[in-house]
C-alpha positions in Angstrom: 31.2 43.8 -63.4 27.9 45.5 -64.3 28.1 48.6 -66.4 25.4 51.2 -66.1 24.9 53.4 -69.1 23.7 57.0 -68.7 22.3 58.8 -71.7 22.3 62.6 -71.8 21.6 65.2 -74.5 24.3 67.4 -73.0 26.5 67.1 -69.9 24.7 68.4 -66.8 25.7 68.8 -63.2 23.2 66.2 -62.1 24.9 63.6 -64.3 28.0 63.4 -62.1 25.9 61.9 -59.3 24.5 59.1 -61.4 26.4 55.8 -61.1 28.6 54.7 -63.9 29.8 51.4 -62.5 28.6 48.9 -60.0 31.1 46.3 -58.7 30.3 43.9 -55.8 27.4 46.2 -54.6 29.7 49.3 -54.6 28.8 52.2 -56.8 31.4 54.5 -58.5 29.9 57.8 -59.4 30.9 60.3 -62.2 32.3 62.6 -59.5 34.6 59.7 -58.4 32.9 59.2 -55.1 32.3 55.6 -54.0 29.2 54.4 -52.1 27.7 51.1 -51.2 24.2 52.4 -52.0 22.6 54.0 -55.1 21.6 57.6 -55.1 17.8 57.9 -55.4 17.4 61.6 -55.0 19.4 64.9 -55.4 19.2 68.2 -53.5 20.3 70.9 -56.0 20.6 74.0 -53.9 21.4 74.6 -50.2 18.1 76.4 -49.6 15.9 73.6 -51.1 13.3 71.9 -48.9 12.5 69.3 -51.6 14.7 66.9 -53.6 14.3 65.4 -57.1 14.0 61.6 -57.5 16.5 60.4 -60.0 15.6 56.6 -60.1 12.5 54.7 -61.1 12.4 52.4 -58.1 11.3 54.6 -55.2 8.5 52.7 -53.4 6.5 53.4 -50.3 8.3 52.4 -47.0 11.6 52.3 -48.7 14.7 53.9 -47.2 16.2 56.1 -50.0 19.6 57.6 -50.3 20.4 61.0 -51.7 23.1 63.5 -52.1 23.3 67.3 -51.6 25.0 68.6 -54.8 26.2 71.7 -52.9 28.3 70.0 -50.3 28.4 66.3 -51.4 26.7 65.2 -48.1 24.9 61.9 -48.2 21.3 61.9 -47.0 18.7 59.3 -46.2 14.9 59.5 -46.1 12.0 57.1 -45.5 9.7 57.2 -48.5 6.1 57.8 -47.4 4.8 57.1 -50.9 5.7 55.7 -54.3 7.5 58.6 -56.1 8.1 58.6 -59.8 11.3 59.5 -61.6 11.6 63.3 -61.8 9.1 64.1 -59.1 9.8 65.8 -55.8 10.3 64.3 -52.3 9.9 66.3 -49.2 13.0 66.9 -47.1 10.9 68.4 -44.2 7.4 68.1 -42.9 5.1 70.6 -44.7 1.9 72.0 -43.5 -0.7 73.7 -45.7 0.5 77.1 -46.9 4.2 76.3 -46.7 6.5 77.3 -49.6 8.2 74.7 -51.7 11.8 75.6 -52.6 13.5 73.8 -55.5 16.7 74.9 -57.2 16.7 77.8 -54.7 13.5 79.2 -56.2 9.9 79.4 -54.9 8.0 76.7 -56.8 4.6 77.2 -55.1 2.7 76.5 -52.0 1.5 73.3 -50.2 -2.3 72.8 -50.3 -2.3 69.6 -48.3 0.1 68.5 -45.5 3.0 66.4 -46.6 5.3 64.4 -44.2 9.1 64.3 -44.6 9.7 61.7 -47.4 6.4 62.3 -49.0 5.6 62.8 -52.7 5.2 66.4 -53.8 3.5 67.1 -57.1 0.3 68.7 -58.5 -2.0 66.9 -56.1 -0.6 68.8 -53.0 1.2 71.8 -54.5 -0.1 74.8 -56.4 1.4 77.9 -57.9 1.1 81.2 -55.9 0.1 83.1 -59.1 -3.6 82.1 -59.2 
């Protein structure tokens, strides 16, 4: 049995979706759900059109698994780019001028088209304030 250790400064809602045990390629999560695939991204709010990558191994052309924290639904995306831990992945196709919604809040606007599964960060998103 392989034990995965999760470090956190304080308990948070995201932590329950990180695996605590992996046995024979089956993952047991802190919310007691069982899956045969690791969770690579989380959708935090029902209105979000982006998700947050929670693993370090998201590479271009990889099929990544995620979970909607609102309803527990499992999701899959095809990663269009390498996406670092903590960065955003597009849940929809974005065109220039579209609004990015994360945690149910307006995070900015798209300044270059992004396909579903693409990396969203400062290179293609800007604040609406300036």
